[in-house]
C-alpha positions, 0 to 999 in steps of 0.5 A, spaced: 590 859 555 594 855 560 600 854 555 600 862 554 600 864 561 606 859 562 610 862 557 608 869 559 610 867 567 617 863 564 618 869 560 617 874 566 622 870 570 627 870 565 628 878 566 632 882 571 627 885 576 628 892 576 625 896 582 628 893 589 633 895 594 640 892 594 638 889 601 632 884 598 637 881 592 636 874 595 629 874 596 628 878 589 632 873 585 630 866 589 627 864 582 634 862 580 634 856 584 627 854 580 631 854 574 636 849 576 631 844 578 627 845 572 634 843 568 634 837 572 627 835 570 628 836 563 635 832 562 633 826 567 639 828 571 639 822 576 641 818 570 647 821 568 654 818 570 660 823 573 662 825 566 655 827 564 654 831 571 661 834 570 659 836 563 652 838 565 655 843 570 660 846 566 656 847 560 649 848 563 648 849 570 654 854 571 651 858 566 644 859 569 645 865 573 651 868 569 645 873 566 643 876 572 651 876 575 653 881 570 649 887 574 648 884 581 653 882 586 650 876 590 651 875 597 656 869 599 650 866 602 646 866 596 652 863 592 652 858 597 645 856 596 646 855 589 652 852 589 649 847 594 645 845 589 650 843 584 655 840 589 649 835 591 648 834 583 655 832 582 656 827 588 649 824 587 645 826 582 638 827 584 636 822 589 629 820 588 625 818 594 631 820 598 632 826 602 639 824 605 645 828 603 650 825 599 657 824 602 662 829 599 669 826 599 672 832 597 671 840 599 668 844 593 674 849 594 678 843 592 674 841 586 673 848 583 681 848 582 684 848 576 685 841 573 693 843 573 692 844 581 688 837 582 681 840 581 676 839 576 676 846 573 669 847 575 668 855 575 667 858 582 660 862 582 662 867 587 669 869 582 664 868 576 660 873 579 665 878 582 669 878 575 663 880 571 661 886 576 669 888 575 668 888 568 662 892 568 665 897 573 671 897 568 667 899 563 664 904 567 670 907 569 673 907 562 667 910 559 666 905 554 658 906 555 657 913 555 650 913 556 650 908 562 656 913 565 652 919 564 646 916 568 650 913 573 654 919 574 648 924 574 645 920 580 651 918 584 657 922 583 655 929 579 660 933 582 666 928 583 670 923 579 668 915 579 674 913 583 672 919 588 664 917 589 662 916 596 657 910 598 653 915 603 647 916 598 641 911 597 644 905 593 641 901 587 643 894 587 647 895 581 651 901 584 651 897 591 655 892 587 659 897 583 662 899 590 663 892 592 668 891 587 671 898 586 677 897 591 679 890 587 679 894 581 683 899 583 688 894 585 688 891 578 688 897 573 694 902 572 693 909 568 697 909 562 700 917 561 700 918 554 697 926 553 697 927 561 690 929 560 688 925 567 686 929 573 691 930 578 686 930 584 681 925 582 684 919 578 689 913 580 695 916 575 700 914 581 700 910 587 699 915 592 693 918 588 688 917 594 692 921 599 695 926 594 691 932 597 695 930 604 702 931 600 700 939 598 705 944 601 702 948 606 701 954 605 700 953 598 705 957 593 703 955 587 697 958 584 693 956 580 694 949 582 695 944 576 689 940 575 692 935 570 698 931 569 701 934 563 701 941 567 706 937 571 711 936 565 715 941 562 711 944 556 712 940 550 715 934 553 713 928 558 719 930 563 717 932 570 718 939 572 722 938 578 722 945 581 714 945 580 713 939 584 718 941 589 714 947 590 707 944 590 708 937 594 712 934 599 719 930 598 715 923 599 710 925 593 715 928 589 719 921 589 713 917 587 711 922 582 718 922 578 718 914 578 711 914 575 712 912 568 709 916 561 708 913 554 711 917 548 704 918 545 699 923 543 693 918 545 689 920 551 690 917 557 688 909 558 686 905 564 690 899 563 688 892 566 694 890 568 694 882 569 692 881 562 697 883 556 691 887 552 689 894 555 682 892 555 681 886 560 676 881 558 671 877 563 675 871 562 682 875 563 678 877 570 676 871 572 683 868 571 686 873 575 681 872 581 682 865 580 690 865 580 689 869 587 685 864 590 689 858 588 688 853 594 695 850 597 694 843 597 697 840 603 703 835 603 699 830 607 692 827 609 686 826 605 686 832 601 694 831 599 696 829 592 703 828 590 707 831 584 707 825 581 700 823 582 698 830 579 702 829 573 698 822 571 692 826 572 694 832 568 696 826 562 689 823 563 686 830 562 690 832 556 689 825 553 684 825 547 683 817 547 681 816 554 673 817 555 670 822 559 668 817 564 674 814 565 677 821 566 672 823 572 673 816 575 681 817 575 680 823 578 676 820 584 681 815 585 687 819 585 683 824 589 681 819 594 673 820 592 671 813 591 666 810 596 670 804 598 667 801 604 672 803 609 672 811 607 664 811 607 663 808 614 668 814 616 662 819 614 656 814 616 655 809 621 653 804 623 656 801 617 661 795 614 668 797 612 670 790 610 670 787 603 664 783 601 669 777 598 674 776 603 672 780 609 678 784 609 678 792 610 676 795 604 680 801 602 683 803 595 689 799 595 685 792 597 680 794 592 684 795 586 690 791 588 690 786 594 683 782 593 683 776 590 679 778 583 684 784 582 690 780 584 689 775 579 687 780 573 693 784 574 697 777 574 694 775 567 694 782 564 699 783 558 704 786 561 702 782 568 703 786 574 705 782 581 701 786 586 705 782 592 711 786 590 707 793 591 708 796 597 701 797 601 698 803 602 693 805 608 690 811 604 689 811 597 693 809 591 697 815 589 704 811 590 702 805 587 700 808 581 706 812 580 710 805 580 706 802 575 705 808 571 711 812 570 712 818 566 715 814 560 709 810 560 706 810 553 699 812 552 696 806 550 699 802 556 696 808 560 689 807 557 689 800 558 691 800 566 686 805 567 681 801 563 683 795 568 682 799 574 675 801 571 672 794 570 675 792 577 671 798 580 665 795 576 666 788 578 666 790 585 660 794 585 656 789 581 658 784 587 656 789 592 649 791 590 647 786 585 651 780 587 653 779 580 660 775 581 665 777 575 670 772 573 677 774 571 676 772 563 670 776 564 674 782 566 679 781 561 674 780 555 670 787 558 677 791 557 678 788 550 671 790 548 672 797 551 679 798 548 676 796 541 670 800 542 674 806 543 679 805 537 673 805 533 669 810 536 674 815 539 672 820 544 670 827 540 674 832 545 678 831 551 674 833 557 
């Protein structure tokens, strides 16, 4: 009996609520947060490394609210609450018996950028939500779903067109969501004039369609007024009837109208999604369009900065199929200054010790990977060897150092070996810091060789 009730409860929570006001959306959909926590318990999420967390976020967590986002545009506050769960999971997993918040070394805005722009490629849930609603709005505006279109029209705009529908009537959450993105959609679509069967007064057939009534010549001498675009053409052609236009509209409107392109076709007019090559914009194309308009300009200096050369290395790493996902996420954290070195961690938490456990020097990225005793000996005895004493020191990060030891001409095999070396130096540091286990130089080289052999025998199946 208990299992039956639990199954019914879970099934009820998976449905979209029907009767509620748009102002109550956050309360009605609060159960979505419980879905995230249920997924964490199922997968033992606190045991995943950063590569596993990234995959889990992209394939599972980001997909949880998508079903509901297709019809409801959630508030930014609600999206922020859901995103906080994902952010906490990315930086620290699930902290058992620990209520402290993890340190976020990079902003979520930077993380949600594409990998070509220095991010992790995690989808921004607000843009996902908006793209889904815009696609639904596009379907409604183009009458792709006649049944839905008839219901919405009879309730919200029975005596006007979709584009002229007002918001001064009682609104459902669905219609409220449509109204929120209608303006953005109108800026991303264009009406292709084929037959010219579109209304002059209620469709976006030219760039001044909203104020077309204001451009009528008063008193009106053209009676009856033309109702469709093709009535502004010479009969049997798609050429604008200039005399008719001059007696109907003012000069400003005429100049806009005659510059409106037409298509030599007998098809009905088509509402085209302009950012994409095809007529019908998919959800993916809509999200890509919104993401391109939301690209963050990475600063040239400071902790958030990334040099073009370092970004090139990062792009090579993402594309390389022979590099395991755990090394890729580690490389991202290294290049984007997101590793919890002693110096970086103490800037966000105090009191703390910002010195190296081995030599009591300030432990920044450069010291940890190139200047301390163990890494310096590891690089000297590597093949090919690197004398780190000849490398210029860096105060924050190792982007310039990586650019020197990994130029664009570096073969893929050598790139992998350098990254593996950095990874095992990081592991050796953590073992000594947390477990007081001291690695020797031969142990580091042995671990690198074993890891390379393992990946040659069992290469990663896909590039992350």
